[in-house]
C-alpha positions, 0 to 999 in steps of 0.5 A, spaced: 344 391 397 340 385 394 336 390 390 342 394 388 345 387 385 339 384 382 337 391 379 344 391 376 344 384 373 345 384 365 342 379 362 348 375 358 345 368 357 346 365 350 340 363 346 345 357 342 345 351 347 350 347 342 353 349 336 352 343 331 356 344 325 356 350 321 350 354 321 346 348 324 345 350 332 341 347 337 337 353 340 334 354 347 328 356 343 327 350 339 328 346 345 322 349 348 318 347 343 321 340 343 319 339 350 312 342 349 311 337 344 314 331 348 310 333 354 304 334 351 305 327 348 306 324 355 300 328 358 295 326 353 297 319 353 296 319 360 289 323 360 287 318 354 289 312 358 284 314 364 278 316 359 279 323 360 280 325 353 276 323 347 281 320 343 284 313 344 291 313 346 294 310 340 292 316 336 296 321 340 302 321 337 299 322 330 295 328 333 301 331 336 305 331 330 299 334 326 297 339 331 305 341 332 305 343 324 299 345 322 296 348 329 302 351 332 308 353 327 303 355 321 298 358 326 304 361 330 308 364 324 302 366 320 299 370 326 305 373 327 306 376 320 298 378 320 297 381 327 304 384 328 309 384 322 304 387 317 301 392 321 308 395 323 312 394 317 307 393 311 308 388 305 314 391 303 319 386 307 315 380 305 314 382 298 321 383 297 323 377 301 317 372 301 321 367 304 321 371 311 315 368 312 318 361 313 324 363 317 321 362 324 328 361 327 329 368 326 324 369 331 317 371 330 311 367 333 305 369 336 301 365 341 295 368 339 296 366 332 298 359 335 291 358 339 287 360 333 291 355 328 290 350 333 282 351 333 282 351 326 286 344 326 282 341 331 276 343 328 278 339 322 281 334 325 275 332 329 270 332 323 274 328 320 275 323 326 268 324 328 269 326 335 267 332 339 271 338 337 270 341 344 272 334 347 279 334 343 280 342 345 279 340 352 285 335 352 289 340 348 288 346 353 290 342 359 297 341 356 298 347 352 300 351 358 306 347 359 308 349 352 307 356 354 311 355 360 317 352 356 317 357 350 316 363 355 323 360 359 326 360 352 324 367 350 327 369 357 334 366 355 333 369 348 333 376 352 327 378 348 320 380 349 323 383 355 319 388 360 318 395 361 323 399 365 322 399 372 327 401 378 323 399 384 323 392 383 328 388 386 328 383 381 329 388 375 334 386 370 338 389 364 337 386 357 342 388 352 336 387 346 333 393 349 339 398 348 335 402 342 329 403 347 334 405 353 338 410 349 331 413 347 329 413 354 336 416 357 335 422 352 328 423 354 331 424 361 337 428 360 333 432 354 339 431 349 340 426 344 347 424 346 346 417 349 347 412 343 354 416 342 356 416 349 355 409 349 358 407 343 364 411 345 365 407 352 364 400 349 369 401 343 374 404 348 374 397 352 374 393 345 376 397 339 374 392 334 367 394 335 368 400 331 363 399 325 360 393 327 353 392 328 350 392 335 349 384 335 356 383 335 356 387 342 351 383 345 355 377 343 362 379 345 359 381 352 357 374 354 364 372 354 367 379 356 365 381 363 368 388 363 364 389 356 358 387 359 359 391 365 360 397 361 354 395 357 350 395 363 352 402 365 348 405 359 341 400 360 335 401 364 333 395 369 326 392 366 321 387 369 323 380 366 316 379 364 317 373 360 318 369 367 311 372 369 308 369 363 312 363 364 309 362 371 302 365 370 300 363 363 304 356 364 305 353 371 299 356 374 294 355 368 296 348 367 295 347 375 288 350 375 286 346 369 289 339 370 286 340 377 279 341 374 280 335 369 281 330 375 276 333 380 271 333 375 272 328 370 264 328 367 265 336 366 261 338 359 266 338 353 268 345 352 268 348 359 275 347 360 277 350 353 272 356 355 276 356 362 283 356 358 281 362 353 278 366 359 284 365 364 290 365 359 287 372 356 286 374 363 293 373 365 296 375 359 292 382 360 295 382 367 302 381 365 302 386 359 302 392 364 309 389 365 311 387 358 314 392 353 309 393 348 311 389 341 309 395 337 303 400 336 298 400 341 290 399 339 286 404 343 288 404 350 291 397 349 297 393 347 296 388 342 297 382 346 291 385 351 287 387 345 287 380 342 286 377 349 279 381 350 276 377 344 279 370 347 275 372 353 268 373 349 270 366 345 271 363 352 265 365 355 261 362 348 265 355 349 262 355 356 255 357 355 254 353 349 257 347 353 252 348 359 246 349 355 248 343 351 249 338 357 242 341 360 239 339 353 242 332 353 239 331 361 232 334 359 232 329 353 234 323 357 
């Protein structure tokens, strides 16, 4: 009975937290990033106060502000454009509408791009302020998983980045945003191509105003119309809430591991924590991707998330090896 109830739950959370005025809205996605930066600010100040970070406490606020813009936003957005948008859609959409690159509120941020952006930013920042690049990275890597946790929770509320179809898991749920893919799946199961037409006939029979409306209107109306939501759910397939898997593993579990190591081994060589972050994040991402609906085309046998994560493991090993060799050399010279 529990299995049945959960598997028939239709995701109907509203991505808008507060309507401010006109087009101005406070969205859960934006709040997720805001909470990430606030948490990073207080945690990095705490680490600096305990001499567990290479930067002094008074520089934390400026560092967070620059890292948020140049690292997370620019890196995350450009990473999405380069790694996902252009390979799937080509340059035509961007050449026709260049401002598309800057409309982050419409979605499209890549965690791998954000990580790469932070690597570049911290390298430049460390050289300018004459501190250890990997030392800066170690502190950032301890707090970054909390940001991943908040953003993945926001992804879940948005109903995006949902998981693969699976009717065997008790906590599977139905995501309206997966309508098109679910209709394709139904057509494959039945051997015909009537799934979309049947679904639309059913939905417009309940609410005739949906005729000639885009599907986004169906999702919006279903949030406040239980009958419409139930009807929509009849045409959707149960999926893994993979956003929550990522929030747990790439967020809370990774944060707990790295914070424990930071506190347990305060004299750890600069770069080891950075390397561990790369390896563990990539490993968790590779694991969770088997439950997540691929964003776009596969690369060989891997999803794009898995493929890019393989490089992160190699980079992480490089950070750790370099840190250990450098510390041994310093000990030998002492």
